[in-house]
DOVO-713699 format. One record per residue (C-alpha): residue in three letters; z, y, x. Coordinates in nm, 2 decimals, padded with zeros to 4 digits. Example, Ala and Ser with C-alpha at 12.3 -4.5 7.8 and 13.67 -1.06 7.14 Angstrom:
BEGIN
  code      up   north    east
   ALA   00.78  -00.45   01.23
   SER   00.71  -00.11   01.37
***
This chain:
BEGIN
  code      up   north    east
   UNK   16.40   08.89  -01.65
   UNK   16.12   08.95  -01.92
   UNK   15.88   08.66  -01.97
   UNK   15.55   08.83  -02.05
   UNK   15.40   08.49  -02.14
   UNK   15.66   08.44  -02.41
   UNK   15.60   08.78  -02.58
   UNK   15.23   08.86  -02.50
   UNK   15.06   08.98  -02.82
   UNK   14.74   08.79  -02.92
   UNK   14.45   09.01  -02.80
   UNK   14.17   08.89  -03.02
   UNK   13.93   09.11  -03.23
   UNK   14.22   09.35  -03.27
   UNK   14.20   09.43  -02.90
   UNK   14.07   09.79  -02.95
   UNK   14.34   09.86  -03.21
   UNK   14.61   09.73  -02.98
   UNK   14.48   09.94  -02.70
   UNK   14.51   10.25  -02.91
   UNK   14.85   10.16  -03.04
   UNK   14.97   10.08  -02.69
   UNK   14.84   10.42  -02.57
   UNK   15.03   10.60  -02.84
   UNK   15.35   10.42  -02.75
   UNK   15.31   10.48  -02.37
   UNK   15.25   10.85  -02.44
   UNK   15.56   10.87  -02.65
   UNK   15.77   10.70  -02.38
   UNK   15.64   10.94  -02.12
   UNK   15.73   11.24  -02.33
   UNK   16.08   11.09  -02.37
   UNK   16.12   11.01  -02.01
   UNK   16.13   10.63  -02.07
   UNK   15.99   10.37  -01.83
   UNK   15.74   10.19  -02.04
   UNK   15.72   09.85  -01.87
   UNK   15.45   09.60  -01.99
   UNK   15.73   09.38  -02.13
   UNK   15.89   09.65  -02.33
   UNK   15.56   09.78  -02.47
   UNK   15.45   09.43  -02.57
   UNK   15.77   09.38  -02.76
   UNK   15.71   09.70  -02.95
   UNK   15.36   09.58  -03.03
   UNK   15.50   09.25  -03.16
   UNK   15.74   09.44  -03.38
   UNK   15.45   09.65  -03.52
   UNK   15.26   09.34  -03.61
   UNK   15.57   09.19  -03.76
   UNK   15.62   09.49  -03.99
   UNK   15.26   09.50  -04.09
   UNK   15.28   09.13  -04.20
   UNK   15.63   09.11  -04.35
   UNK   15.72   09.46  -04.46
   UNK   15.65   09.41  -04.83
   UNK   15.74   09.04  -04.86
   UNK   16.08   09.09  -04.70
   UNK   16.14   09.44  -04.83
   UNK   16.18   09.59  -04.49
   UNK   16.03   09.93  -04.51
   UNK   15.83   10.14  -04.76
   UNK   15.52   10.21  -04.55
   UNK   15.38   09.98  -04.29
   UNK   15.06   10.15  -04.19
   UNK   14.98   10.24  -03.83
   UNK   15.09   10.61  -03.86
   UNK   15.42   10.54  -04.04
   UNK   15.51   10.26  -03.79
   UNK   15.43   10.48  -03.49
   UNK   15.66   10.75  -03.64
   UNK   15.95   10.50  -03.70
   UNK   15.92   10.36  -03.35
   UNK   15.90   10.69  -03.18
   UNK   16.21   10.81  -03.37
   UNK   16.39   10.49  -03.27
   UNK   16.29   10.56  -02.91
   UNK   16.46   10.89  -02.93
   UNK   16.79   10.68  -02.96
   UNK   16.69   10.48  -02.66
   UNK   16.62   10.80  -02.46
   UNK   16.96   10.93  -02.57
   UNK   17.13   10.61  -02.45
   UNK   16.94   10.63  -02.12
   UNK   17.05   11.00  -02.06
   UNK   17.41   10.91  -02.14
   UNK   17.40   10.60  -01.90
   UNK   17.44   10.34  -02.18
   UNK   17.24   10.05  -02.05
   UNK   17.47   09.77  -02.14
   UNK   17.79   09.70  -02.34
   UNK   17.82   09.65  -02.71
   UNK   17.61   09.84  -02.96
   UNK   17.66   09.84  -03.34
   UNK   17.38   09.93  -03.58
   UNK   17.48   09.97  -03.94
   UNK   17.23   09.95  -04.23
   UNK   16.98   09.78  -04.00
   UNK   16.76   09.63  -04.28
   UNK   16.46   09.85  -04.23
   UNK   16.46   09.76  -03.86
   UNK   16.50   10.11  -03.71
   UNK   16.65   10.18  -03.47
   UNK   16.81   09.84  -03.44
   UNK   16.50   09.63  -03.35
   UNK   16.37   09.89  -03.11
   UNK   16.71   09.90  -02.94
   UNK   16.69   09.52  -02.91
   UNK   16.34   09.54  -02.76
   UNK   16.44   09.80  -02.50
   UNK   16.81   09.79  -02.41
   UNK   17.01   09.51  -02.25
   UNK   17.30   09.57  -02.49
   UNK   17.51   09.31  -02.69
   UNK   17.37   09.41  -03.02
   UNK   17.52   09.36  -03.37
   UNK   17.31   09.45  -03.67
   UNK   17.48   09.50  -04.00
   UNK   17.28   09.45  -04.32
   UNK   17.41   09.35  -04.67
   UNK   17.08   09.23  -04.83
   UNK   16.99   08.87  -04.76
   UNK   16.62   08.91  -04.75
   UNK   16.64   09.19  -04.50
   UNK   16.89   09.01  -04.29
   UNK   16.66   08.72  -04.26
   UNK   16.38   08.95  -04.16
   UNK   16.59   09.10  -03.88
   UNK   16.67   08.75  -03.75
   UNK   16.30   08.66  -03.76
   UNK   16.20   08.97  -03.58
   UNK   16.47   08.93  -03.31
   UNK   16.34   08.58  -03.25
   UNK   15.98   08.71  -03.21
   UNK   16.09   08.94  -02.92
   UNK   16.32   08.68  -02.76
   UNK   16.65   08.85  -02.86
   UNK   16.81   08.56  -03.05
   UNK   17.13   08.66  -02.87
   UNK   17.17   08.97  -03.10
   UNK   17.38   08.91  -03.40
   UNK   17.29   08.98  -03.77
   UNK   17.59   09.01  -03.99
   UNK   17.57   09.04  -04.37
   UNK   17.82   09.29  -04.50
   UNK   17.91   09.65  -04.54
   UNK   18.11   09.90  -04.34
   UNK   18.30   10.11  -04.59
   UNK   18.61   10.33  -04.56
   UNK   18.68   10.21  -04.21
   UNK   18.68   09.84  -04.32
   UNK   18.45   09.55  -04.28
   UNK   18.34   09.40  -04.61
   UNK   18.17   09.07  -04.51
   UNK   17.91   08.88  -04.73
   UNK   17.80   08.63  -04.47
   UNK   17.79   08.60  -04.09
   UNK   18.15   08.63  -03.97
   UNK   18.39   08.90  -03.85
   UNK   18.30   09.24  -03.71
   UNK   18.51   09.31  -03.40
   UNK   18.59   09.67  -03.30
   UNK   18.55   09.81  -02.95
   UNK   18.18   09.89  -02.95
   UNK   18.05   10.12  -02.68
   UNK   17.80   10.29  -02.91
   UNK   17.71   10.28  -03.28
   UNK   17.41   10.40  -03.48
   UNK   17.31   10.42  -03.85
   UNK   16.99   10.57  -03.97
   UNK   16.96   10.70  -04.32
   UNK   17.28   10.53  -04.44
   UNK   17.55   10.80  -04.44
   UNK   17.57   11.17  -04.42
   UNK   17.65   11.27  -04.06
   UNK   18.02   11.37  -04.13
   UNK   18.08   11.05  -04.31
   UNK   17.91   10.84  -04.05
   UNK   18.14   10.98  -03.78
   UNK   18.44   10.88  -03.99
   UNK   18.29   10.53  -04.07
   UNK   18.20   10.46  -03.71
   UNK   18.53   10.59  -03.56
   UNK   18.74   10.27  -03.61
   UNK   18.46   10.04  -03.46
   UNK   18.37   10.24  -03.15
   UNK   18.61   10.25  -02.85
   UNK   18.77   10.58  -02.76
   UNK   18.52   10.78  -02.55
   UNK   18.23   10.57  -02.69
   UNK   17.92   10.73  -02.84
   UNK   17.84   10.76  -03.21
   UNK   17.47   10.83  -03.27
   UNK   17.37   11.07  -03.54
   UNK   17.02   11.11  -03.69
   UNK   16.99   11.48  -03.78
   UNK   16.70   11.62  -03.97
   UNK   16.55   11.97  -03.93
   UNK   16.81   12.23  -03.98
   UNK   17.10   11.99  -03.97
   UNK   17.39   12.04  -03.73
   UNK   17.66   11.80  -03.61
   UNK   17.97   11.79  -03.81
   UNK   18.23   12.05  -03.72
   UNK   18.48   11.96  -03.45
   UNK   18.29   11.68  -03.28
   UNK   18.22   11.66  -02.90
   UNK   17.84   11.65  -02.85
   UNK   17.75   11.44  -02.55
   UNK   17.38   11.49  -02.57
   UNK   17.07   11.51  -02.79
   UNK   16.71   11.42  -02.79
   UNK   16.49   11.62  -03.03
   UNK   16.17   11.50  -03.20
   UNK   15.93   11.64  -03.45
   UNK   16.13   11.54  -03.75
   UNK   16.46   11.41  -03.63
   UNK   16.71   11.46  -03.35
   UNK   16.92   11.18  -03.21
   UNK   17.25   11.33  -03.13
   UNK   17.53   11.15  -02.95
   UNK   17.89   11.25  -03.02
   UNK   18.20   11.12  -02.85
   UNK   18.44   10.90  -03.05
   UNK   18.76   11.09  -03.02
   UNK   19.05   10.93  -03.22
   UNK   19.20   11.16  -03.48
   UNK   19.50   11.35  -03.36
   UNK   19.37   11.36  -03.00
   UNK   19.44   11.69  -02.83
   UNK   19.12   11.88  -02.79
   UNK   18.93   11.67  -03.03
   UNK   18.75   11.98  -03.17
   UNK   18.61   12.10  -02.83
   UNK   18.24   12.07  -02.79
   UNK   18.12   11.88  -02.48
   UNK   17.82   11.96  -02.26
   UNK   17.48   11.87  -02.38
   UNK   17.27   11.64  -02.17
***
């Protein structure tokens, strides 16, 4: 149960700006078919304020102006919409290369998943933990380390356990490599989320479960089919 009192943004002289920002987010949610509850929108507004204040000092993202943050959040909401269409409302979710905050923090704000964020850089990992606390998601884990060649290379924060129901990584790996990197960590039949730019297509031989297209990016979910499985190259139905 969301506690609005715990996450309500301060509506002072910035009230008009917040109203415009809220309207933009609600419109995006409507277009994506997402239910924009007050609690969820408030969490997104808190994240926007967080990025505006900490983006440079914690090296989180290059641009933190209103337009750039709206774009990042809407693109992350495409992943939320994909999860909704595929019926992923809970379970375990792995987000690799989470340092910039997208889509990982937006997933934390919206989905009731057991979230693990992987980020090698200390400053960015601290930023993720602070942002998660701001939106009441201290239950989400931040692990410092790298996923490389199917192995977990820890720096700090403990072991990475396989068996995730879904995994995402934005602007970290090329699509084909991300499928290969994610495969050992996602359960058979689980979803690997790809971020495909204009003109990009899913890697050859994957089963596409669904996709949500945006202005610049598409969130595409492919099924984790272990290598050697009969029919692994067949394309699945799009949602």
